[in-house]
C-alpha positions as CSV (number, residue, x, y, z in Angstrom):
1,X,-18.1,-44.4,-19.8
2,X,-14.6,-43.5,-18.6
3,X,-13.9,-41.1,-21.5
4,X,-17.1,-39.2,-21.0
5,X,-16.6,-38.8,-17.3
6,X,-13.0,-37.8,-17.9
7,X,-14.0,-35.0,-20.2
8,X,-16.3,-33.6,-17.6
9,X,-13.4,-33.6,-15.1
10,X,-10.8,-32.3,-17.5
11,X,-12.7,-29.3,-18.8
12,X,-11.9,-27.4,-15.6
13,X,-8.2,-27.0,-16.5
14,X,-8.7,-24.9,-19.7
15,X,-9.4,-21.8,-17.7
16,X,-11.0,-20.9,-14.4
17,X,-14.4,-21.0,-15.9
18,X,-14.1,-24.3,-17.8
19,X,-16.0,-26.7,-15.6
20,X,-18.9,-28.7,-17.0
21,X,-21.5,-28.9,-14.3
22,X,-21.7,-32.6,-15.0
23,X,-23.2,-34.6,-12.2
24,X,-24.8,-33.0,-9.2
25,X,-23.3,-35.7,-7.0
26,X,-19.8,-34.7,-8.0
27,X,-17.3,-33.0,-5.7
28,X,-14.1,-31.3,-6.7
29,X,-11.0,-32.0,-4.7
30,X,-7.6,-30.3,-5.0
31,X,-4.3,-30.4,-3.3
32,X,-2.6,-27.3,-1.9
33,X,-0.5,-25.4,-4.5
34,X,2.8,-23.7,-3.8
35,X,2.2,-20.9,-1.3
36,X,3.7,-17.5,-0.9
37,X,5.3,-16.0,2.2
38,X,3.0,-13.1,2.5
39,X,-0.6,-12.1,1.8
40,X,-1.3,-9.4,-0.7
41,X,-4.9,-8.2,-1.2
42,X,-6.1,-7.2,-4.7
43,X,-7.5,-3.7,-5.2
44,X,-10.5,-2.3,-7.1
45,X,-10.1,1.0,-9.1
46,X,-12.4,2.9,-11.4
47,X,-15.1,0.2,-11.0
48,X,-12.9,-2.3,-12.7
49,X,-11.5,-5.5,-11.2
50,X,-7.7,-5.4,-11.1
51,X,-5.1,-7.9,-9.9
52,X,-2.4,-6.6,-7.6
53,X,-1.0,-9.8,-6.3
54,X,2.7,-10.1,-7.4
55,X,3.2,-12.8,-10.0
56,X,-0.6,-13.4,-10.0
57,X,-1.3,-10.0,-11.6
58,X,-2.9,-10.7,-15.0
59,X,-4.8,-8.1,-17.0
60,X,-7.1,-10.6,-18.6
61,X,-7.7,-12.6,-15.4
62,X,-8.3,-10.0,-12.6
63,X,-8.2,-11.2,-9.0
64,X,-10.6,-9.8,-6.4
65,X,-11.4,-11.6,-3.2
66,X,-14.3,-9.2,-2.6
67,X,-16.2,-9.8,-5.9
68,X,-18.4,-12.8,-6.8
69,X,-19.1,-13.4,-10.5
70,X,-22.2,-15.3,-11.8
71,X,-22.1,-17.7,-14.7
72,X,-24.7,-19.5,-16.8
73,X,-23.9,-23.0,-18.0
74,X,-25.6,-24.2,-21.3
75,X,-25.6,-27.6,-23.0
76,X,-26.8,-31.1,-22.1
77,X,-26.9,-30.3,-18.4
78,X,-27.6,-26.6,-18.0
79,X,-27.2,-24.7,-14.7
80,X,-25.3,-21.8,-13.1
81,X,-22.6,-21.2,-10.6
82,X,-21.0,-18.4,-8.6
83,X,-17.2,-17.8,-8.8
84,X,-15.3,-16.3,-5.8
85,X,-11.6,-16.0,-5.3
86,X,-9.7,-16.4,-2.0
87,X,-6.4,-17.0,-0.3
88,X,-4.7,-14.5,-2.6
89,X,-0.9,-14.6,-2.2
90,X,2.0,-13.2,-4.4
91,X,2.4,-16.6,-6.1
92,X,-0.9,-18.4,-5.7
93,X,-4.6,-18.1,-5.1
94,X,-7.6,-20.3,-5.0
95,X,-11.2,-20.2,-6.4
96,X,-14.5,-21.6,-5.4
97,X,-17.4,-22.4,-7.8
98,X,-20.7,-22.9,-6.1
99,X,-23.2,-24.6,-8.3
100,X,-25.9,-24.8,-5.6
101,X,-27.6,-28.0,-4.6
102,X,-24.5,-28.9,-2.5
103,X,-22.0,-29.0,-5.4
104,X,-18.9,-26.9,-4.7
105,X,-15.6,-27.1,-6.6
106,X,-12.3,-25.7,-5.3
107,X,-9.5,-24.8,-7.8
108,X,-6.0,-23.9,-6.9
109,X,-3.8,-21.7,-9.1
110,X,0.0,-21.3,-9.3
111,X,1.5,-18.0,-10.5
112,X,4.8,-17.9,-12.4
113,X,6.8,-15.4,-14.4
114,X,5.2,-16.7,-17.6
115,X,1.6,-16.7,-16.4
116,X,-1.0,-18.6,-14.4
117,X,-1.6,-22.3,-14.2
118,X,-4.3,-24.4,-12.6
119,X,-2.4,-26.5,-10.1
120,X,-4.0,-29.8,-10.6
121,X,-6.5,-32.0,-12.5
122,X,-8.3,-33.5,-9.6
123,X,-12.0,-34.5,-9.7
124,X,-14.3,-37.0,-8.1
125,X,-17.5,-38.1,-9.9
126,X,-20.2,-40.4,-8.9
127,X,-22.6,-42.0,-11.4
128,X,-25.3,-44.6,-11.3
129,X,-23.2,-47.8,-11.4
130,X,-19.8,-46.6,-10.2
131,X,-17.4,-43.7,-9.5
132,X,-14.5,-42.0,-11.1
133,X,-11.6,-40.2,-9.5
134,X,-8.7,-38.3,-11.2
135,X,-5.6,-36.9,-9.5
136,X,-2.6,-35.0,-10.8
137,X,0.9,-36.4,-10.3
138,X,2.7,-33.5,-12.0
139,X,1.9,-30.3,-13.9
140,X,3.9,-27.9,-16.0
141,X,3.4,-25.0,-18.4
142,X,0.7,-22.3,-18.1
143,X,-3.1,-22.0,-18.4
144,X,-3.1,-18.2,-19.1
145,X,-0.1,-16.1,-20.3
146,X,1.4,-13.1,-18.6
147,X,1.8,-11.3,-21.9
148,X,-1.3,-11.1,-24.3
149,X,-0.8,-10.5,-28.0
150,X,-2.5,-11.8,-31.2
151,X,-1.1,-15.1,-32.4
152,X,0.6,-16.0,-29.1
153,X,0.7,-19.8,-28.3
154,X,1.4,-21.7,-25.1
155,X,0.9,-25.2,-23.6
156,X,0.2,-26.9,-20.3
157,X,0.7,-30.6,-19.5
158,X,-0.6,-32.8,-16.6
159,X,0.5,-36.3,-15.7
160,X,-2.5,-37.9,-14.2
161,X,-3.8,-41.1,-12.5
162,X,-7.5,-42.0,-12.8
163,X,-9.4,-44.7,-10.9
164,X,-12.6,-46.0,-12.4
165,X,-15.0,-48.4,-10.6
166,X,-17.9,-49.4,-13.0
167,X,-18.3,-53.2,-13.2
168,X,-16.1,-54.8,-15.8
169,X,-14.5,-51.4,-16.7
170,X,-13.0,-51.0,-13.3
171,X,-9.3,-50.3,-13.0
172,X,-6.6,-47.6,-12.9
173,X,-5.6,-45.5,-15.9
174,X,-2.5,-43.3,-16.2
175,X,-1.2,-40.9,-18.8
176,X,-1.0,-37.3,-19.7
177,X,-3.3,-34.5,-20.7
178,X,-1.9,-31.7,-23.0
179,X,-3.7,-28.4,-23.6
180,X,-2.5,-26.2,-26.4
181,X,-3.8,-22.6,-26.6
182,X,-3.6,-19.8,-29.1
183,X,-4.9,-16.2,-29.1
184,X,-7.0,-15.9,-32.3
185,X,-8.0,-12.3,-31.8
186,X,-7.4,-9.5,-29.3
187,X,-10.5,-7.5,-29.9
188,X,-13.6,-9.7,-30.4
189,X,-16.9,-8.2,-29.5
190,X,-18.9,-10.5,-27.2
191,X,-22.5,-10.0,-26.0
192,X,-23.5,-11.9,-22.9
193,X,-25.8,-11.1,-20.0
194,X,-27.3,-8.2,-21.8
195,X,-23.9,-6.4,-22.2
196,X,-21.2,-6.3,-24.8
197,X,-17.5,-6.8,-24.0
198,X,-14.3,-6.5,-25.9
199,X,-12.4,-9.7,-25.4
200,X,-9.4,-11.7,-26.4
201,X,-10.5,-14.9,-28.2
202,X,-8.4,-18.0,-27.2
203,X,-8.7,-21.3,-29.0
204,X,-7.8,-24.4,-27.0
205,X,-7.3,-28.0,-27.9
206,X,-7.1,-30.7,-25.2
207,X,-5.6,-34.1,-25.9
208,X,-5.8,-37.1,-23.5
209,X,-3.4,-40.0,-23.7
210,X,-4.5,-42.5,-21.2
211,X,-3.8,-46.3,-20.8
212,X,-5.6,-48.9,-18.7
213,X,-4.3,-52.4,-18.1
214,X,-1.6,-51.9,-20.7
215,X,-4.1,-50.8,-23.4
216,X,-4.5,-47.3,-24.8
217,X,-8.0,-45.7,-24.2
218,X,-9.5,-44.3,-27.4
219,X,-10.0,-40.5,-27.2
220,X,-10.7,-37.5,-29.3
221,X,-9.4,-34.0,-29.0
222,X,-11.6,-31.6,-27.1
223,X,-11.9,-28.1,-28.6
224,X,-12.9,-25.1,-26.6
225,X,-12.9,-21.3,-27.3
226,X,-12.7,-18.8,-24.4
227,X,-13.3,-15.1,-24.6
228,X,-11.4,-13.2,-21.9
229,X,-12.2,-9.6,-20.9
230,X,-9.8,-7.3,-19.0
231,X,-12.6,-6.2,-16.6
232,X,-14.0,-9.6,-15.9
233,X,-11.8,-12.6,-16.9
234,X,-13.8,-15.3,-18.7
235,X,-17.0,-13.8,-20.3
236,X,-17.8,-16.7,-22.6
237,X,-16.9,-20.2,-23.5
238,X,-17.9,-22.5,-26.3
239,X,-17.0,-26.2,-26.4
240,X,-17.4,-29.0,-28.9
241,X,-16.9,-32.7,-28.0
242,X,-18.2,-36.0,-29.3
243,X,-21.0,-35.7,-26.7
244,X,-22.3,-32.4,-28.0
245,X,-21.9,-28.6,-27.5
246,X,-21.7,-26.8,-24.2
247,X,-21.0,-23.2,-23.1
248,X,-20.5,-20.8,-20.2
249,X,-21.6,-17.1,-20.1
250,X,-20.9,-14.4,-17.6
251,X,-24.1,-12.9,-16.4
252,X,-23.0,-10.3,-13.9
253,X,-21.8,-9.8,-10.3
254,X,-23.7,-11.1,-7.3
Protein backbone atom coordinates (compact mmCIF):
# COMPACT_ATOMS: atom_id res chain seq x y z
CA UNK A 1 0.00 0.00 0.00
CA UNK A 2 2.71 2.52 0.89
CA UNK A 3 4.44 2.23 -2.49
CA UNK A 4 1.26 2.79 -4.49
CA UNK A 5 0.26 5.82 -2.45
CA UNK A 6 3.79 7.19 -2.65
CA UNK A 7 3.79 7.03 -6.45
CA UNK A 8 0.58 9.04 -6.56
CA UNK A 9 2.18 11.68 -4.37
CA UNK A 10 5.56 11.73 -6.11
CA UNK A 11 4.31 12.06 -9.69
CA UNK A 12 3.74 15.77 -9.05
CA UNK A 13 7.44 16.61 -8.99
CA UNK A 14 8.29 15.54 -12.54
CA UNK A 15 6.71 18.70 -13.95
CA UNK A 16 3.96 21.07 -13.08
CA UNK A 17 1.47 18.82 -14.78
CA UNK A 18 2.51 15.54 -13.29
CA UNK A 19 -0.09 14.91 -10.67
CA UNK A 20 -2.09 11.70 -10.66
CA UNK A 21 -5.59 12.68 -9.56
CA UNK A 22 -5.45 9.75 -7.18
CA UNK A 23 -7.96 9.89 -4.34
CA UNK A 24 -10.63 12.60 -4.20
CA UNK A 25 -10.12 12.79 -0.44
CA UNK A 26 -6.50 13.91 -0.93
CA UNK A 27 -5.24 17.41 -0.29
CA UNK A 28 -1.90 18.84 -1.34
CA UNK A 29 0.17 20.77 1.18
CA UNK A 30 3.32 22.72 0.50
CA UNK A 31 5.70 24.93 2.43
CA UNK A 32 6.58 28.40 1.23
CA UNK A 33 9.55 28.48 -1.21
CA UNK A 34 12.27 31.10 -1.25
CA UNK A 35 10.65 34.40 -2.12
CA UNK A 36 11.89 37.35 -4.13
CA UNK A 37 12.07 40.98 -3.06
CA UNK A 38 9.73 42.38 -5.71
CA UNK A 39 6.70 41.36 -7.75
CA UNK A 40 7.07 41.03 -11.49
CA UNK A 41 3.99 40.31 -13.59
CA UNK A 42 4.25 38.19 -16.75
CA UNK A 43 3.15 39.58 -20.10
CA UNK A 44 1.23 38.19 -23.06
CA UNK A 45 2.33 39.04 -26.59
CA UNK A 46 1.12 37.89 -30.04
CA UNK A 47 -1.46 35.61 -28.35
CA UNK A 48 1.33 33.49 -26.90
CA UNK A 49 2.01 33.04 -23.21
CA UNK A 50 5.43 34.35 -22.24
CA UNK A 51 7.34 34.37 -18.98
CA UNK A 52 8.84 37.72 -18.00
CA UNK A 53 9.69 36.98 -14.38
CA UNK A 54 13.45 37.21 -13.85
CA UNK A 55 15.02 33.83 -13.18
CA UNK A 56 11.60 32.20 -13.67
CA UNK A 57 11.51 33.05 -17.39
CA UNK A 58 11.50 29.75 -19.32
CA UNK A 59 10.52 29.41 -22.96
CA UNK A 60 9.11 25.89 -22.51
CA UNK A 61 7.24 26.70 -19.31
CA UNK A 62 5.53 30.08 -19.77
CA UNK A 63 4.19 31.87 -16.70
CA UNK A 64 0.97 33.86 -16.90
CA UNK A 65 -1.11 34.66 -13.83
CA UNK A 66 -4.05 35.72 -16.01
CA UNK A 67 -4.38 32.44 -17.93
CA UNK A 68 -6.02 29.21 -16.77
CA UNK A 69 -5.19 25.98 -18.60
CA UNK A 70 -7.43 22.90 -18.69
CA UNK A 71 -6.08 19.32 -18.57
CA UNK A 72 -7.61 15.87 -19.03
CA UNK A 73 -6.33 13.01 -16.84
CA UNK A 74 -6.52 9.47 -18.24
CA UNK A 75 -5.84 6.07 -16.68
CA UNK A 76 -7.19 4.10 -13.74
CA UNK A 77 -8.82 7.18 -12.17
CA UNK A 78 -9.72 9.61 -15.01
CA UNK A 79 -10.65 13.23 -14.42
CA UNK A 80 -9.63 16.77 -15.25
CA UNK A 81 -8.15 19.84 -13.60
CA UNK A 82 -7.60 23.55 -14.17
CA UNK A 83 -4.09 24.95 -13.72
CA UNK A 84 -3.56 28.56 -12.68
CA UNK A 85 -0.36 30.40 -11.70
CA UNK A 86 -0.01 33.04 -8.99
CA UNK A 87 2.39 34.90 -6.67
CA UNK A 88 4.88 35.41 -9.52
CA UNK A 89 8.17 36.87 -8.30
CA UNK A 90 11.63 37.10 -9.91
CA UNK A 91 12.81 33.89 -8.19
CA UNK A 92 9.63 31.98 -7.33
CA UNK A 93 5.99 31.38 -8.21
CA UNK A 94 3.20 29.05 -7.21
CA UNK A 95 0.50 27.06 -9.00
CA UNK A 96 -2.95 25.79 -8.15
CA UNK A 97 -4.54 22.67 -9.64
CA UNK A 98 -8.29 22.52 -9.11
CA UNK A 99 -9.63 19.01 -9.76
CA UNK A 100 -13.16 19.92 -8.70
CA UNK A 101 -15.13 18.05 -6.01
CA UNK A 102 -13.13 19.96 -3.40
CA UNK A 103 -9.67 18.63 -4.38
CA UNK A 104 -7.15 21.46 -4.82
CA UNK A 105 -3.36 21.11 -4.92
CA UNK A 106 -0.87 23.97 -4.43
CA UNK A 107 2.65 23.64 -5.83
CA UNK A 108 5.54 26.02 -5.16
CA UNK A 109 8.43 26.54 -7.58
CA UNK A 110 11.94 27.89 -7.03
CA UNK A 111 13.73 29.62 -9.92
CA UNK A 112 17.53 29.43 -10.33
CA UNK A 113 20.17 30.28 -12.92
CA UNK A 114 20.03 26.65 -14.14
CA UNK A 115 16.25 26.35 -14.38
CA UNK A 116 13.05 25.72 -12.41
CA UNK A 117 12.51 23.29 -9.53
CA UNK A 118 9.36 22.20 -7.71
CA UNK A 119 10.14 23.26 -4.16
CA UNK A 120 8.95 20.22 -2.27
CA UNK A 121 7.45 16.75 -2.32
CA UNK A 122 4.57 17.23 0.11
CA UNK A 123 1.31 15.37 -0.17
CA UNK A 124 -1.37 14.08 2.17
CA UNK A 125 -3.58 11.17 1.11
CA UNK A 126 -6.48 9.48 2.84
CA UNK A 127 -7.65 5.99 1.97
CA UNK A 128 -10.10 3.45 3.33
CA UNK A 129 -8.08 2.13 6.29
CA UNK A 130 -5.46 4.75 6.94
CA UNK A 131 -3.61 7.80 5.71
CA UNK A 132 -0.28 8.77 4.19
CA UNK A 133 1.69 11.99 4.46
CA UNK A 134 4.95 12.91 2.78
CA UNK A 135 7.10 15.98 3.46
CA UNK A 136 10.31 17.30 1.96
CA UNK A 137 13.34 17.83 4.18
CA UNK A 138 15.68 19.09 1.45
CA UNK A 139 15.66 19.52 -2.33
CA UNK A 140 18.29 20.21 -4.99
CA UNK A 141 18.77 20.24 -8.76
CA UNK A 142 16.17 21.31 -11.35
CA UNK A 143 12.84 20.08 -12.70
CA UNK A 144 13.00 22.02 -15.99
CA UNK A 145 16.21 23.44 -17.51
CA UNK A 146 16.90 27.04 -18.49
CA UNK A 147 18.54 26.02 -21.76
CA UNK A 148 16.73 23.51 -23.98
CA UNK A 149 18.64 21.42 -26.52
CA UNK A 150 18.46 17.89 -27.87
CA UNK A 151 20.21 15.34 -25.64
CA UNK A 152 20.42 17.63 -22.59
CA UNK A 153 20.30 15.77 -19.25
CA UNK A 154 19.61 16.96 -15.69
CA UNK A 155 18.57 15.69 -12.26
CA UNK A 156 16.62 16.67 -9.17
CA UNK A 157 16.83 15.07 -5.70
CA UNK A 158 14.53 15.22 -2.68
CA UNK A 159 15.19 14.02 0.85
CA UNK A 160 11.82 13.05 2.27
CA UNK A 161 10.01 11.76 5.30
CA UNK A 162 6.79 9.77 4.95
CA UNK A 163 4.31 8.77 7.64
CA UNK A 164 1.94 5.89 7.01
CA UNK A 165 -0.94 4.86 9.24
CA UNK A 166 -2.53 1.66 7.94
CA UNK A 167 -2.80 -1.02 10.61
CA UNK A 168 0.30 -3.21 10.85
CA UNK A 169 2.04 -1.18 8.12
CA UNK A 170 2.05 1.97 10.24
CA UNK A 171 5.33 3.80 10.74
CA UNK A 172 7.72 6.43 9.44
CA UNK A 173 9.77 6.04 6.27
CA UNK A 174 12.72 8.18 5.22
CA UNK A 175 14.92 8.32 2.17
CA UNK A 176 15.50 10.06 -1.14
CA UNK A 177 13.73 10.47 -4.45
CA UNK A 178 15.88 11.06 -7.52
CA UNK A 179 14.49 12.14 -10.88
CA UNK A 180 16.70 12.00 -13.98
CA UNK A 181 15.55 13.70 -17.17
CA UNK A 182 16.71 13.84 -20.78
CA UNK A 183 15.47 15.70 -23.86
CA UNK A 184 14.86 12.99 -26.49
CA UNK A 185 13.65 15.36 -29.21
CA UNK A 186 13.13 19.08 -29.72
CA UNK A 187 10.51 18.91 -32.47
CA UNK A 188 7.97 16.18 -31.81
CA UNK A 189 4.49 16.73 -33.22
CA UNK A 190 1.78 16.15 -30.61
CA UNK A 191 -1.98 16.24 -31.23
CA UNK A 192 -4.12 16.88 -28.14
CA UNK A 193 -7.41 18.66 -27.59
CA UNK A 194 -8.06 18.73 -31.34
CA UNK A 195 -4.90 20.74 -32.06
CA UNK A 196 -1.33 19.88 -33.03
CA UNK A 197 1.72 21.30 -31.23
CA UNK A 198 5.45 21.18 -31.82
CA UNK A 199 6.97 20.09 -28.53
CA UNK A 200 10.18 19.02 -26.81
CA UNK A 201 9.97 15.38 -25.71
CA UNK A 202 11.43 14.80 -22.22
CA UNK A 203 11.99 11.30 -20.82
CA UNK A 204 12.01 11.05 -17.00
CA UNK A 205 12.91 8.25 -14.60
CA UNK A 206 12.00 8.52 -10.93
CA UNK A 207 13.68 6.30 -8.34
CA UNK A 208 12.59 6.06 -4.70
CA UNK A 209 14.96 4.79 -2.03
CA UNK A 210 12.93 4.58 1.20
CA UNK A 211 13.42 2.67 4.44
CA UNK A 212 10.98 1.90 7.24
CA UNK A 213 11.98 0.51 10.63
CA UNK A 214 15.49 -0.15 9.33
CA UNK A 215 14.26 -2.10 6.30
CA UNK A 216 14.40 -0.96 2.69
CA UNK A 217 11.01 -0.67 0.99
CA UNK A 218 10.93 -2.49 -2.37
CA UNK A 219 10.31 -0.11 -5.25
CA UNK A 220 10.49 0.12 -9.03
CA UNK A 221 11.53 2.98 -11.24
CA UNK A 222 8.66 5.13 -12.51
CA UNK A 223 9.04 6.19 -16.14
CA UNK A 224 7.26 9.22 -17.58
CA UNK A 225 7.47 11.14 -20.83
CA UNK A 226 6.44 14.79 -21.02
CA UNK A 227 5.89 16.87 -24.13
CA UNK A 228 6.55 20.58 -23.54
CA UNK A 229 5.39 23.34 -25.92
CA UNK A 230 6.72 26.89 -26.01
CA UNK A 231 3.23 28.37 -26.13
CA UNK A 232 1.65 26.23 -23.41
CA UNK A 233 4.14 24.34 -21.23
CA UNK A 234 3.04 20.76 -20.65
CA UNK A 235 0.80 19.55 -23.49
CA UNK A 236 0.99 15.80 -22.91
CA UNK A 237 2.27 13.26 -20.40
CA UNK A 238 2.49 9.48 -20.57
CA UNK A 239 3.45 7.36 -17.55
CA UNK A 240 4.08 3.65 -17.00
CA UNK A 241 4.20 2.10 -13.52
CA UNK A 242 3.58 -1.33 -12.03
CA UNK A 243 0.02 -0.14 -11.47
CA UNK A 244 -0.72 0.59 -15.13
CA UNK A 245 -0.62 3.47 -17.60
CA UNK A 246 -1.80 7.01 -17.03
CA UNK A 247 -1.64 10.27 -18.92
CA UNK A 248 -2.38 13.99 -19.00
CA UNK A 249 -3.44 16.06 -22.03
CA UNK A 250 -3.85 19.79 -22.48
CA UNK A 251 -7.35 20.58 -23.78
CA UNK A 252 -7.33 24.37 -23.96
CA UNK A 253 -7.77 27.55 -21.96
CA UNK A 254 -10.69 28.17 -19.64
